[in-house]
Every structure is written in structure tokens, then in C-alpha cells.
N, C-alpha and C positions, 0 to 999 in steps of 0.2 A: 784343666785347672778345676779344684774343687770349690765348692760354694764357700767354703771359709777363706779360701784364696782370694776369691772375687770380693768377698765382703772386705777382707783386709786391705785390698787395693782401692776401694771405693771408701773406706773409713775416713771419716772428716770429723774434726774437732766441734764442727757445727752441729752434728747430728747427736743429739741427746737422748737421754731415756724417756722423758715425757713425750718427745715426737714418735718414739716408736709404740708408746701407749695408745695413741690415736691412730686412725686409719690414713692411707696414702690414696690419692686421687690422680688417676692419668686421664688428661683431658686430650680427646681426639676431635680433630675438626679439618675439614678442606673447604674451600671457600666457594665452590660450585658443583653442581651436580655431574658435570662432566668430567670435573678432577676426582669426583668419588668413583667414576666408572673407570676412567683411564689411568689415573695416578696410582696405580694399585701398589707399588714400591713404597711410596710416601706413607699410605695408610697402614701397611704392614709395620713400617718401623714405628709408627705411634703407637699401635697396639703391643710392640714389643717392649715398650717402655715398663710394662708390667713385671717383666724379667727383672729389669733394672731396680724397680722398688723392691722386689724380694731381694735383690743382692744388696741392698742398704739394711736389711735386717727385718722388713715387713713379711708376714705370711701372706700368702695369696687369698686368704680370707678378709685380709685387712685392706686389700687392694681395690677400690672401685674404678670402674672405667665410665667415665661420661662422654658418650657419643652423640648426644642427641641433636648437636649443631652440624652434623653433616650436610655439605651443601650450603652452607649459611657464611656470608661475608663476616669478618671481625670488624669492621668499620663502625658497628653501633651494636650495644647491647639489645636494641630494641627486637624482639622475635627470636633471641638465642636463649631459649630455655634453659639449654644445658649450662652455659655460663652463669646464668641468674641461679641455677641450682647450686653451683660451685660457691658462688658468693654466700648464700645461704648456708651452706655445710661449713665454710670457714668462721662465719659470724657466730655459729653454735658452738664453737670450740670443740669440734669433732674431728679436724684434719691436722696431721702433723706436716705433711708433705703434699706439695702440689707438682705434678711432673708434665711437662709439654715437651715435644721434640725441638720446637724454639719457641721463643716469647711471642713470635707473631701469630703463632697458633691460638694464643691466650686472648689476645687484644691487638687491634690495630688502631686504636684510639686512646690517646692519653688519658682522657677523662676516665674510660674503664679500667685502663691498667693501672693507673694510680689509685683508683677505689680499691682494687684488688690488693695494691700494696699497701695501703692504710690497713685493711682488715687483717692481712697477714702480719704485718708488724704488731697489732694491738694483741692478736691471739698467738704469737710467736711460732707462725707456720713457716716451713721453709718453702722455697721455690727451687725447681730444678731443671735443666735442660740437658742436651747432650754435652755441654760444656762443665757441667759441674752443679754444685748446689750453692745457693744464695741465702742469705740470712737478712730478711728486710730490718731487723732491729740494729744492724750494723751499717755504719755511714757508708763506707767503700762498698759494700754490696748493695745498698740502696741506690748509690749514685750510679753504678754499673747498671743495675736494672732500670733506672730512669733513661740511661742512655740506650739501652736496647729497645724500651718502649717509644722513645722518639724516633729511632731509626726504622722501627717497624711501621709507624704512622707514615713517616717521609717516603718508604718504599712503596706503600699502598697509594700515595699522591703521584709517584713518579709513574707507576704502573697505569694507573687511571689517565693521567696527562697523556702518557704515550699512546694509549688505546683512543682516547678523545682527539688527539691530533690526527691520528689516521683516518678516523671517520670524518672529520672535518675536510681533511685533503680529499677523500672520494666524494664527500658531499658537494665540494665546489666543484667537481666537474661533472655534478647532476647524476652520478651512477650509484649512490646510496639509497637502493630501492628496497623496500620491503614488500607491502603485498598492494598490488594495482587496485584502485578504487573502481566502484561500479562502471562497467562499459568500456574498460580497459582490459588488457592483459598483457604478461611480459613479452617481449621479443625472444627470439631464439637464443641471443646472446646474453640474455638477462641483465642489459645495461639500459633499456630505455623501456617505456610503455607504448602500446599501439592500439588502435581500436579492436574492439571485441570483433572477431570476423562474422559473429552473426548479425544480419543486418537488422533483424527486427530488434535486437538489442540495441543498436545505434538509435533507432528510430524512436524508441521509447525515451532513451535519455534526451534526445532533442526535442521531445514534446513535453517533458518535465521542465525543461528550461523556457521553452516558449510560453507554456502556460503560467509558470510563475511570473512572466512579463505581464500577463493579461490579469491575473487574479491578485498579485500584489502582496499575498501573505501565504505563509507555509500551511496555515490551517484551509484557507480557501482552495489552495492547491491539492492538499490531502482529500477534500470534500470532492473535488472534480475527479481525481484518479478513482476514488471509490466509486462515484456514482457511474463511471463509464467503466468499471470493471476493468482498470489497467494495471497490471502487474509488473513489477519491478524485477529485471533480471540480476540475479546473484550466482556468482561462482563460489561454492562453500571454499574455506581454506584447509578444513580438516574433514574427516569423516570419510565413509565408504565412497561419496559421491564428490569427491574433492576434485575442483576445477570443472566440474561438469555444471552446464547451464540449467538453473531451476528459476521457476517465477514465484516470487513471494508478494504477499499482500504489502502495500506501502505503509509506512508508519512514520509519524512525525521526526523522530531522531535521525532515520535515514535519509529523508528529505532535507532537513538542517545540515547534515555532514555533507551531503552533495552540493548544496548551495554554497557553502562556505568553502568548499574544495577548489584550491587554485588550478589543480591539475586539469579540470574541464576547461579552462583559459588557456591550456598550453604551458603553464609555468610549473617550475620544479622549485619547492620548498622545503627547507629542513631547517629545524631549531624554533619551532612555533610555540614549543612548550618550555618553560623554565621551571625549576624547584624552588619553592619559597620555604625555607626551613620553618618559618613562623606557622605554616598550614600542615605541616606534617604530623600524622597521628602515629602514636606509637604502636608498633606490630603490624602496620600497614605500609608496605613498602613503596606502593606505587602513590600515596597521597603526597600533598604539596604541590601537584602541577599546576602551573599556571599559564594560561593561553597569553601570549602576547599579540600586538598587532601585527599584521601582515609585513608592513614596511619595516619592522624591527626584527624580523626572522634572521636568523645567523646567515642564511643562504637564499636567494630568491633569483631563479633564472627564468626570464621570460621565454617563450618560444621553444620549449625545450621537448615538448610532446606535441602530437596533433590535438587539435582543441575543438572541442564541441560549440564553443561560443567565443566571442572576441574579448580582449581583456577589457575594453571600455565598458562592455555589456558587463562582465564581471562586477567591475566596481561599481557600477549602478545597481546591480543587486546586492552589494554589499551595504551600499547606502540606504537601500531601501529596507533592508533586515535591520540595519541599526536605527533607522526610523520607526520601525514597527514596534521598537521596545518601550515606545510612549513616553520618553524623556522629555524633560521641560523644554528642550531647545530642538525639537525635532516634530516634523509635520506628521507622521506616521501614515499608516494605510486606511481606509475607510473602516469606521468602526460601526457597530450596532447602535441603533437608535435613530431618532429622527433630525438630530443635528445636522446641518448642512456644512459647517464650517470648523467642527471640532478639529483642533490641532494646526489651525491655520491663523488664529486671532492672537494678536500680541497687544499688550498694554503700552501705550505711547508715554505712561509715565515712568514705570519702572523695568518695562523690556521684558517682563515675564510673559509667559504663555497663559491666555486665559482659561480658565476652568469651565466645562461644560456641566451644568447642574439642571436637575429636572425636581419641579416640587408641585405638592398638591396631587389631587386624584386625577386632575387633567393632565398631568405631566407637563407642567408649563417649563419651557425651555429659557435659560438664562445663561449669558456668557459673564463671568466675572473674575476678577484678579484678585486671588484668594491666597496665594502663596505666601505672602507677609503674614496673613491672619493664621494660616496652618502653621508655619515654621516659628513664628516670633511673637504671636498673640497680637499682632497689629491689626488695625481696623482695616476692612475691605478697601482696596484701591479705587476701584471703579468697578461699574456693571451696566450690562445692556441687556433689553429683552431680546430672547433669541428670535422671535418671529419677525421683529422689526428688522434686524440685521439680515437676516435669511433673505427676507423680501428684498431690501436694497441690493445685496450683492446679486441677487438672481436676475433683477431688471438689468444690472450692468452687464451679466454674462449673456442675457437673450441679445442685449445691443451689439455684443463683439461675435455672436455665434450666427446671427441672421445672414450677413453677407456670404459667410462661407458654409452654409447650412447645407447646399446640394453635394458640395466635395465632401463633407463630413458623412453624408448619407452613403456616397459611393465607396468610401473608405471602410465603413462599417459593414457595408454588403460584402466587400472582398475578405473582410477579416472572418466573416462568418462562413463564407465558402472554403476559405483555408483551413479554418478548424473542422469543419466537417471533412473535408479531404483527408487531413491527418488522421481523424478517428477512423476513416472508413479504410486507408491504408493501413492501420495497426490491426483491425479485424481481419482483413484479407491475410496479413502475415499470419495471425493466431490459426487461420483456418488452413492456411497452407501447412503450418506445423503440424497441427492435429492430423491431417491427411498423410503426412509423411509418416508419424507413429503409426498410425494404422496400417499403411502400406509395410512398414518394417515389421510390425508384428505379423502380419500375413506371411511375408517371405520366411520369416523364422519358422512359423509354423509349418510351412510347406517344405523347408529343408530338412525336417526332422523325419528320421525314419518310422514308418507307421508302427513296426512291431515295438518301438520304443514307447509305450503308452505312458510311461511316468512323466517323460518330459514333455509328451504330445499334450497331456491334459493340462500341464502348466501354461504352456504356451499359446494352446487354445483359449483358456482364461484370460491371458493377456491381451490376445487379439481380441476379443469380444469387448473387453474393458475399452481398449483403443478405440473400436468402432462406436461403442457408445458415447465416449467423449467428442469423436468427431462429429456425429449426429447432434449432440447438444450445441456444440459450436456453431454448427450450421443454423440451428434453430434461434439462438442468440443472434447471431449475424443477420437473420432474416429480421427479427425483432428490431434490430438497431436501424436498419435500412427503413422499415416502416416508421418508426419514431423519427428518424433524422436521414431526410433525404440527401443525396450526394451533392445537390446543387440548388440554387434557388431557381425558382421557375420565374417566367416574366411576369405573371401576377404578383408574386412576392416582391419583385423588384421594383413594380409600379406602385405597390403599396408604399413601400420604405420611401420612395420619392415623394409620395403625398405626404408622409408624415413629416419629411424634412422640411415642408414648406411652412409647417406650423410647429415651430419647435416648443412654444408654450403649452400647446395641447399635448404634446409627447411627453413634456416635462411633468405635467400634472397627470399623465395616465396612471391607472392603477397597476398596470405592470412594471413601471417604472419604479425601482425600489429606493431607498434613501440612500444606499450604498452606490447605485449607479449615478445618482446626482453628486454625490461626493466625488466618485471618480472624474467627472466632468468638469467638475469645479477645481480639482487638483491639477488637471491637465493644463488650466488656463490661469490660474492664480498660486503664487508662490507664499504670499504672505499678506496678513490684513492687520493694519495697526490702526487702534482707535485712542483717541484722547477726548475727554470729556473737559468743558469750561466750567471748573469748580464743580458744582453740584447741580448745575442746571441742566437743560435739556439740550444744549448746544453740543454737538458732537463732531469731530474731525475724523474722517476715515481715509485712511492712504491705502489704496491697492497696488500690490507690486505684482505686475503681470509675469508670466513665463516670458523670459528674453530681457528682463530687465526694466520694461517701462514702469513707470510710476504714474498714478493718476491720484489726485486728492479731492475729496469731496465733503460737503457740509451737510449734515443730518441732524434731525431732531429727534431724539429717542424719545420713548415713553418713561415718564417719571410718576411718581406716586402721591405727590403733594404739590398743591398749587404754589406754596412758597418757592419750589424748584424752576417754576417758569419764569425766564427771563423777561419777558413781556406781561407779566402780572400786573404792574401799574397802569399799562396801557389798555388792558382788558377791563380792569375796574373803571377806570376812566370812561371807556367807552360805554358800559352798561349804565352807568350814572347819565351819561349824555343821552342814550336813549331812552332811559327812563323819565327824563325831563321832558319829553315829548308826549307824555300822558299814555305810554304804552304799557300794558301789562307785561308781567315777567314772562309769560308765555311768548307774547309778540317780540320781546327783545332778544329772547333765545332764538326764535325763528330768525330774525335779522342778524344776530351774530352766525349762525350756522352759513346764511347766505354768503356771509363776508369772509367765510373761510376759517373763521375761530373755531377751535377745538377744545375738549376738556382734557385733563391729564391722562385720561385713559383713551385718547384719540376718538371717542365718540361724540355724536352731536349734543348741543346743550339742551337742557329743559329747564323749566322754571323752578323746578327743585333743587337743581343743580345750582343755579344762579341765586336762589335764597339761600342755601347753605354758605356759598362763597362769599356773599355780602356780609353775612352775619359772622364769619370767621374774620373777616378783615375789618370789623368793627363799622361797617358803612351803613348809615340810615338814609332812607331813600324817602323822599317827600310824598304826600299821600297822592291819590289819584282823584283829584277832586274838581278838576276842570269839567268834565261831563256830568251834567245833572248838578251843578254846584248849587243851584237855588233849592234843592230839596234837602239840603245839609243844614243843620242848625249849628248851634254853638257846642264845640266839643263832640261832634258828631263826625262818624267815620262810616265809610262803607266796609263791608264785613272783610273783603279782600284787602283793603288797604289797612285795616287795624291789625290783620294776621302778618302782613307783611312787616309793619313797624314792630309787633312783638318779636317776629322772627320765628314762625310756625307756620305750618300749611293751614290753608282756609278751611279745609275739610275738618281738621282737628278743631280749629276755631269755632267752627259751626256746632260741634258737640257740646262745646262750653256754653253756646248760647242756648242749646236744648235743655242742658242740665241747669241752668239758670244762674251760671256763673258770672254772666254779662248781660247787661240790659239793652234792648234795642227795639226797634219797631220796624214794620214790614211797610212797604210802600205799594199801593196798588197800582195795576195798569202797567208795571215794569217788570213782568215776569218773575215776580215775587223776591225782589231785592231787597236786602235787608239792611238797615241803618242803626247803627251801633253807637252808644255813648261812652265817652271815656274821657275824664279830665286828665290832669296831669297826676294825680293821687291814683287814678284809677289805673293809669297806664302802668305806673309803678308796680302796683298789686298783680296786674296781669302779667308783667314781666318777672315778678318773682315766683308767680304760680308756674310760668313755663320753665323757669330754670330749676324748679324743684323736680328731681328725678325720684320715681318712687316705683318698685317691682310690685308684681301681682300679689305677693306675700306680705308686703309692707302695710301698715296701718293706714287709713284714708289719709288723703290731704288736709292740712290743717284749715278749720273751718273758716279763720280769719282770712285766708287766701282765696276761698271759695264762695265768699259772700260779697255780693256787688254792693259799691258805694251807692247811698241814696242821691238821687239827682233832684232838679228843680220841679215843682209841682206841675209846670206846663208841658213837661216831656211826657209822652205817653209810654206806656209800659207794654211789654209784649204779651 
């Protein structure tokens, strides 16, 4: 049959001259790389559409083939550069015909398919498949094309659903396995995981989980492994050493993946990731995956594989990892810093966890409830000085630990010995492995024929390298034994027993770090709740101990103002009462300290503190005139009494006397005591002078305030 005959048979009234003036595009696509390699017939049929375009009347130079999307799924336009180029060509009015073997080859998404239909309808571009030509501007053809697009999308969902149900069915039996985690290998039937046959591999995995229980954080575990030069066993999935055991340096991501993996507890899990369309990124196929909680996985089968740890311990590890995220409702692992109770203290008013803050050069510790201030701009709920609360809780911890100190000591001794035994066993296994590698290299060298020098030289170098590695491993093991003896000596045991009898000394020892103290407190206390009575110093502290027991205590916190003291009125009344017995303020301060009174800073009272306190409270004290009262005349004062009456230190008041701002006389025979004169008017002048604040750069005091008032002629001047 000639080309003219074929063209006549394919002639269609839909094909117009302006279509032939533009080019034709043949779109070629296979869904997966496997189909590209294996489904060759389908690929050939798609490329053969070029001849069909020529039969319609286009020359071969006018026919373009777009095959950029080979191995790409048609469910989305993302990443399909060929389909995007097709849309661009149509929108530039360069295309008269788009050919595809089936409409499903062009798109399996109604959104993408109707976008192509809209563009073809606007620019009068025909669509064609093996069934014929379609004009998107005609209603019947557009309806038919819409149905074909819907069927293509539905077919995709049917295929995906069929494969998905097959995977779920296999997963529910626990047999849908991909790659075994570190420390496991596939069994011979490839239906389950089993322990790695290498014993050192197994011991390292068990060591990692045991140390995490001791360290509490991934970072501390990583530091421990690095300090002891412990490598992680890995069997590569790809490359020349595929499935061969290698030893790699530990890293944080690998340790986190192991601690979160339920296979180490013997469980099979499938469906731990879901796809969130809102988080998908265009052009990146594997984006949008969201990890769901373990209990929400599609399949979870316990006791499916041999386990390195129990399921209960695995759940405790997950809780510890969750707490380490430092969220508002978690205790967390011990943190850097001197705070003892960070993560344990909660507000008794709003229930939020108290924040740990440090201020000043001295890094003063304080626990305060600032969640409302941070999130909503509200005032601080409450706060307490850190050293007071830490000291209070420490005393309660000592009271609990004292009866069980010897038992704790022996437990700690056993833990130290077990840790040293694990490390010693690890080094022995490394030494055994290096010796085996050296012996194997020697056997290979001895087995080669002497005449084959090319191979012999290579094997000789390999043997020498293995010997050097073995010698280095022996030297490192010797260093380890010198630094870490295999067991505690009797002297060491006796020393630990002696330390256990004095826990406070052990607690304050320079070798005891803040993290050590935090770990001890976290083993005994689950929660600390504090509530403050208004703005006063009275604080209610509730300790929730491990096991559920709750103890309640009353504590007086440190405040910054005397107005916050609940017993301020009683304190002032006691001062006035003692002052009426003709005591000096220094003597009153001594008496108050003996009776147990303390200042707001928890330090003993001094005369200056009492003077400032009484002045702020507006309390005027009577003069101390009972002693040597016969020596005082009318309107005369002892110097200290007048200073107290004005509200200033007696030393400063004596400088006023020297400067001539106040008149007085000195009594002989009484160790130089001064008597000053001040009537009511003079008292008012002196108080105004005291109230006047002046800096060194200001002008002098007003002369009217520094000039004393004249007194009667019978009074002696100084």
C-alpha cells in the first residue's frame, strides 16, 4: 500500500491545513526503569507513531519525539520535564498534533490531563492515539477525552491499590523485609532476621544499649564510644564489600536510628511513615514523609525476631528520648550547668515547668515561671532563688539516702566492675580479630608460589600491614589495662565503703560533677511543685518521690524587699521594744540575731540595716537619754541619738559637726563624747539637709541648710 493510500485511509475532516503548517509531537513514556528495560515492544510501538504522523501528512522533519520522561510515573507533572516541554510548545502555538500510544501515556492525573486539553482547545491542537484523532474544540471529542483521562487516573489507583494490599498482606505476616538493621542478618529463607553470627558484633550492640541506660542521652553515649574507641559493625548494602562486616566510627544519626528501632526489642513494624501532601516539594519524590507514633503503625508484631533488649526497656528508652527533647512537660536528662533541679520544678499556680535562669557575673541561679511572660506578655507567675531550693531538696535527699548508703555503695561497685568487664571483653575480641587477620594474611602469602613474584609482593605487603595492625591493637589493649584495671582491688572497695558512710562529703567532692548530682536526684524525685503565698516569703513545696509517695513542706524563700516579709510588723515591733530598753541599734541587731531573726538576704542584722529599715517604715525612735541624762541640757542630744533621729549614719553626722553644720560641745572625762544642740527648727533644717541629694559634679549645698541656727547664750560653742 502506497503512502498516498495510507494517507487517504487516515484522512479526517478534523485535520486542517493550519494543523499541517505546525509540527507534530510524539510523546513517549514508560512508568518505571524496569519497564524501559523489559517492555521493549511497548517502547517500539510508541516510537512507531512517527510513521503515523507522517501518514497524516507531516514530513519527518516536522515530527518531534519527546522521550525525556522515560522511567517516570504519570501520576504527577512534578519532575516530568518532557511533559512540561510539551505544554510549553502547545502554549507557544507551535504544535498541530500531539500523538501518544494511549492517553494514559500522556497523564494519569485529571488535573494535568485537563490542563493539556485546555491548552489544546485554545490553540486548536489535535490529540491522537491508536484509535484516531480528537479535536478538543468539539464537545463530543472533549467529552470522550475527559472520560479517557478519568479512566487512566482510575486505572492508576486500581493498580496502586492492588499492589498496596499485597504489601499489607505480606506485612501482616511479618515477612515484608527490606534491609536488616545493624546487628542482624537475613536468614537463609529471607523471611526473618537473626543475630549477626559475629559475636563481637552482638557484644557491641548490647554494649550500646547498656551504656545508653547509664548515660541517658545520645550525646553522652557518643562521647563514651569515642573515648573508648568503640566502632559500630556495619555490613554495606552496596559496593564491592556488600554484606561484608566493616567497623565504622559511631555517629549521632546511626545511634539515634538504633535506639528508635523496635527490631532490637524483637518487634516487627511496618507503616511508620505517612505521606503528607502539604509537605511535599515539587520535583522531589521522597519528600512529605511524616513519622507517626509507634502505636499508630499499620503493622506492629511483638516477639517476631530475636531481641537485644526487652520490650519494657525499649519503651523506657523511648520515654527517655522523648524527655530529652526538653519540652515543657518532660523532665529530660541532666543538662550542663550548676542547677540541680532543672526540669523537675513545676509551678503550683499554673502547672507550667519552671525555667532555669542565670544572671550577673556570678551566674546567680533562679527558678521562675516565665511561660506566660514569654508567650503572652503576662507578669512572671512566681520565682525562687535557686541555691535555697537546691539546698532544701539536697537535705531531704540526704535524709533518704543515709539509711541505704552502704547498699548504694555496693551497687555502684558492681556497676563499675561490670562496665570494666564489658570493655575488657570488647578489647579481647578486637585483639582476636586482628590476630586472625594477620594469620590469614600469612597463610595467603605462604600459599602463593615463590615464582609468582607479582602476587607474592602484594600478599607480603598485606601481611606486613596486618601484623602492624595487630601490634598496634596489642599496644592499645595494654594501655587500656593500665588505665582501667579489670576489677576493683580490696583497697578500692574499702575506700568506696568509707565514702558511702559520709554522703554529704561525697556530694560536695570536687570530683562529683553537677550532672552526677542531677542523676542521683532524678532517681529519687519525679516532680517538685512549689507555690508561694502571695508575694511573701512563705513557700509550700510538694515533693513527689519515685514510687508515688508525696511529702509536703513549708519553706521560707529569699525575697528582695522587707515589704514581702509576712512578719514585718512583728519585726518592727520587736526592734522598737528593744530600743526602749536604752539599747543601741548595734545591740538591738545582736539581740535579733540571737533570737533567730534574719534580713531579707538571709544574713545577720547590723545597725545600719535596722536604721534603714526603720527609716523606710517611717518609725521614729526615742533618744537614748537614760544614760548620763544629767549631762544633757534643754534641746541637747547625744551625737548618735541625733543621727538616729535624722536617719543617717553617726559617722556622716560627725562630719557635719566638723564642717560646722551643727553646733555642739564635748564632755570631758567621758572618752570624748559629744553633745549636740538641736531644737525643733534645727531638727527640720538637718532633716532637709539630709534629704537633699547631691552628686560630686553638682553645686554646693544651699547655704541656708548648712548654717546652724543660733542658740541661747549660756550654751557653749564647739
